[in-house]
N, C-alpha and C positions, 0 to 999 in steps of 0.2 A: 447601471443598465436601464434602458427606457423601454417599457412595454408599449407596443403599438396596437392600434385597432387593426382589423383585417385590411381595411382600405389603406391605412398608412403603411402597414407592413408590406403590402403589395407594391406600393410606390418605392419603398426602400429596396425591395428585391429587384425591381426593374425587369428588364428583358433577359438578364443573364441567369435568373433562377437562384442567385446567391444573395444573401442578406448583406446590407451595408454594415460596417463596423459599429459596434455599440448598440445594436438593435436586437430584440428578441421577438419571436413570433407570439401571437396571441394564443396559440395552441401548439403543443408538442407534436412534431411530425410523426405520422404513423410509421411504425417500424423502428423508430429511433431508440426508444427505451429498451426493448429487448436486445437491440444491437449493441448499445452501450453496456448493458449488463453482461452480455455475452463476452465482449472483448475484455472487460474488467475481470470476469471469471477466468478467462483464458490466461491472462497475465498473472493473476495471483496463483492459479493452479501451477503454472510453469515455474514461477519464482519461489513460492513459499513451500512447495513440496521439497525441493533441495534444502532450503533454509531450515525447515522444521524436522525433516526425516532423512531423506536420501543422501544428502551431502555428508552428514555425520558418519553414516555407514560406508559411503564411498571412500572417505578418508581413512576410516578404520581398516578398510580392506588393503590399503597401500601403505600403512604404517605398522610399526611393530608393537607399540605399547599404547595403553589408554591415555597416559600422560602426553605422549607425543601426538596422538590423535586430537586431544583437547586443544593443545597449543596450535596445531596446524589448522584445525577447524576455525579457531578464532582469527588466525591470520587470513585465511581464504575469504571468510565471510566479511571480515572487517574491511579488507582492502576492496573487495567487490562492492560493498555498500558505499564506499567512497566514490567509486565510479558511478554508481546510481545517483549519488548526491550531485555530481557534476552534470551528468547526462540529462536529468529530468528538466531542470530550468533552461539549460543550453538548447536542448532540442525544442523546448517550448518556445523560446525566443526565436529560433530559426524558423519554426513552423509559422510563427506570426508574420514572417517576412517571405514565406514561400509563395511564389507566383505561378506554380505549376497549373496547367490546364485541368489537372485532376483535382484541384483544390489545395487548400492550405494544410490540411491535416492528413489526408489519405495517403500521400506518398510515405510519410513517416510511420504511419500505422502498419502498412503492408511491408515496407522495407525493413523496419525494425524487427518484425516477427520472423522474417526469413533469415536475417542475420543470426538471430537468437537460436533458431532451429539448428543451424550449422554448428554453433558453439556448443549447444547441448550434446550434439553427437560427439564432439571432441572430448567433452568431459566424460561421457559414458565409456569411451574407449581408452582414456588416459591411464597410464601406469605411473605417472610422476606427479607429485604435488604441484610442481611449477607449471605443468601443462594445465592441470585443473585450475590453478589460480588465474592464468592468462585467459582461459576460455570463460571462466566465471565472470571475470571483469567485463568481457565482451557481452556476455548474457545480460549482466546488470545494466550496462550502457544502452544496449539495443532495446531491451524490454521496457526500460524506463522512458525511452524516447516514445515508444508505443503508448505508454500510459499517459505521458504528458500531452501528446497530440489528441488522444481519444477524449480525455476528460476536459480538455480545452473547448470541446464542441458544446459542452453543457450550457454555458451562458448564451451561446448563439441559438440554441435549439429549444430551450425550456424557459417558460415565463417564471418570474420570481415566485409567484404564488404557488407554483407546482414543484419547486426545487427541493423542498423537504421530502416530499413523496418519492421523487426520482432519486434523491440522495440516499434515502432509506433502502430502496430496492438495490441500488448500486452497492451500497455498503454491505448488503447481505452477501455479495459475491465474494468477499474476503473469506468468511468462514466456509462458504460453499467450495471455494477453491482449495482451502486447506483440507476439507473433508474429501473432496474428489481426489486430491493427491494421496491421501492416506488410503483410500479404497484402491487406487491404482497400484500403490506400492505393495499392498497386500497380495495382489495377483501377479506382480512382476518380480521375478526372482533374480534378475541380473541387473547390473549397474547401467548398461547401455539402454535397456528398455525403460528403466526408472527415470532417466533424463529425457530420452527422445520422445516417448509417448506424450507426456504433458506438453512438451514443446510443439509437437505436431498438432495437438488439440488447440493450442493457443493460435497457431498459424491459420487453421481452418476458421476459427471464430473471427480472426482479424479480417480474413477475406470476406466473410459474410457481412461484417460491419461496414467495410469499405463499399460493398455493393448497395447497402441500404442508405448510407449516409448521403444526405444532400449537403455536401461540404460548402463552406464559404469559399469564395474565390477572390483572391487579391488581383484586381485587374491591372494595377500598375505597380512597378517596383517602388519600394520606399525611397523617398528623396535622399535620405541620409544613408550613407554607406555603413556597413557593419564594421564598426571600429573596435580597436582593442579595448577601449573604455566600455563599449557596449557588451563586449564579451565578458569582462569581469562584472559588469553591471547585471549580467544574467543571474548572478548568485547572491546579490545583495539588495537591500532596500533601505530606506531611511526611516527608522522607527520613530524618530522625532516628528517627521512630517506625516507619517501614517501610523500613529500609535496603535489603532485597532488591528491593523494588519500585523504589526509586530507582536501584540499580545496573542493574536490568533495563532501565529507561528509557534510561539513558545508553548502555548497550551497544547497544541497538536504534538509537538516534540515530546513533552513530558508524559502525556497520556500514552502515546505510541511506544515510548520506551518501556513503560510498564506492561504494555500488551505484546508488542512484536519483539522487542529487544530481548526480553527475558526468556521467551519460549524456545530459543535456539538450542539450549542445552538440555531440554527435556529428555531426549533419548539417553544422554549420559546419566541424568538424574535417575531414570528408571533402571538402567542397567547397574549402576553403582549402589544406590541406596536400597533398592528393592531386589537386586540380584536377578533381574529378568534377562533372558537371552534375547538375541536380536529380533527374532520373529515374534516373540511374546511382547516385546517392547513396542514393535510396530502395531500389533493388534491392540494393545492398551491405548496407544496414542489415537488410533482410529475410534475406539469406544469413547475416549475423552472428548474427541472432536465432534463426534455425533451428538453427545450431550450438550457441548458448547454451541453447536450449530442450532440445535433445537431451541435453546434459550435465545439465541440471536434472531431466529426466525420469528420469535414473539416480540422481543424488545425492539428490533430494527424497524420493521414497517410501522409498528404502533408508535414508536418514537417519532419517526418522520412525519406521519399523518397528524399526530397531536401537535407537533411543532408548527406545522402549517396552520392548523386550525386555531391554536392559541396565539400564534404570532410571536412565539418566543423560541430562542435557540439555546441561550446560556444555561438555563436550569437543566436541560437534558444532558449537556456536556458535564456539568458539575456532578449530577447524580450518577452518571455513568462512571466517572472517575472514582467516586466513593465506593460504588459496587465492585469495581475492579480491584480496589485496594483490599476489600474484604476477601475476595477470592484469592488474591496473591498471598495474603497472610495465612489463609487456610492451606494453600498449596505448600507454603514454606514449612509448615509443621505437620503435614499429612503423615499419619502413622501407617496408612495402608493404601492400597490402590483405590478402594471405594471412596475414601475421603479425597484422594487426588482427583477423581472424576467429578465429585461434587464441587471441588474448587474450580475446576475448568468450566463447569456449568455456570457458576456464579460469575466468573470472569467473562464468559460469553454473553451473559445477560447485560453486563455493563458495557461491553464492547459494542453490542448491537445498538444500544441507544446512542453511543458516541459516534459510530460510523454513519448512523442514519442522519445525523444532523450536521456533522463536521463539514461535509462538502457544501451543503446549503449555506451554512454560516460563512464559509470561506468566500463564496461567490458574492456575498453582500459587503465585503470589506476590501475588494480588489481596488488598488489605487488608480488603474488606468484601463478602461475598456478596450483600448487598442493594443494592449499588451497582456491579454487574458492568459494565454498559454505560458508566457514568461512568469507572470505573477503566481499562477497556480503551480508552476514548476518550483518557484522559490518556496511555496508552502509545502510542496512535496519533499523538499529537503528535510523537513521535519519528520517525514515518514522514513526516509532513507538513513538519516544520520544516526538514529538509535540503533539501526542494524549494523552500523559501522562501529559506534562507540561501545555498545554492549559486548560484542564478541572480543573487542580489544581489551576491555578492562575486566571481563569475566574471570579469566584465569587467576588474576591477582586477587579479586574479591573472594573467589572460591577457595584459593589457597590460604588467604588470611582467615576466612571463616572456618576452615578446617582446623585451625589452631584453637578455636573456641569450643565451648560446650555445645553450642548450637549446631555446628557443622557447616561446611562450605556452601552447599546449595541452599540451605535455610537462610543464611546470611544474604546470599545473592537475591533470593526472591523477596526478602524483606526490604532490601535496597530498592528493588523495582516498585514495591508498594509505596514507599516514601516518595519516589519520583512521580508516580501517577497521582498521588494525593496532592502534590504541589500543583499539578496541572488542573485538577478539579477546583482548587481554590483560585488560581490566577485567571480563570475564564471570566470572572467578574470584573477584571480590568478592562475588558472590551466594552466600550461605552456606546458605540454606534449601532449595536444589535442588542435587542432585548433578550 
């Protein structure tokens, strides 16, 4: 990306009011940062509330045994995350080619949020696992299209020197979304409201972001047609040609597996190991997430600002990974609820640092400035894939762990700790970013 002086940037913008590809403004536009943070908060509120809380109980309500609920939860979340894996880079690439008079990103942001709201309604009313599965796949596809298009605006709107700060603030929206979802679930007693209310909030925030966004506009259709090869190319990259991009992808995948992939089964962990009922488990998750968010509120912005000031990204990712490993190990052996909350706090401290720098680091290793959304979408596969793999392999690891002295969930969380540790080590394979 090339930073322009105000005069040069004005020339790039021209009379249309939209920037040319590959340019960034000298200053972040007013209203952009709160709008971007808002849409990220809305997406994570809508997506992670079911992943971490309400989907487990929804499935429990329409199945007969805990074993059946565990297996069905793994299937629904695993297949749904596969759709997220496909939709994020594909929607990103298509938005890179969108010639709408409303801009390249806005149609995807608004359209995706409306489709998701309809699918959330279907889930809330469903009495069949298969209806839940189909609707959840639609939710994952549409909301990841929103996320891909929204975050692809960052390189267009924010100078490189400010991306750590912006990434830190945006990164904080993940725990805020989780916290907001937990608060909502505590006050919503039926399945329909637990899915529709977060979806409606995300839709409102999408509308607000669309209204403030000065979207880039593609004046002419791309000369090359969208071919089958480009379709499959939406999901792959050449790690030999772009090794930093490849190592960034792998680091993100490993750390996010430890953070997001493992958390899915926390409701079952609480009900089975500690004997909590549904409402007490929901309240406990809320308290744990409050503690985690407080830690992230400190480590996130501080990490992003320090990263900008020092001019380094990798140390923050590495330290974050190690801190998360410590938290996961404590979580695995937690003898009581108090220790579990402490573990979640430590995990939040590490995740805050990671999320604050992750997006900033990613924008500095993108292979092609004209394919920003596509490349960020490929990186976002590393966010979605753990949510697909973890639920798919979790029942097997938990069952295997149950045959040992440690217990099923302890083995599962230790496995997550090892994966996150690998991510912390491999970040130093990225050579083009300090």
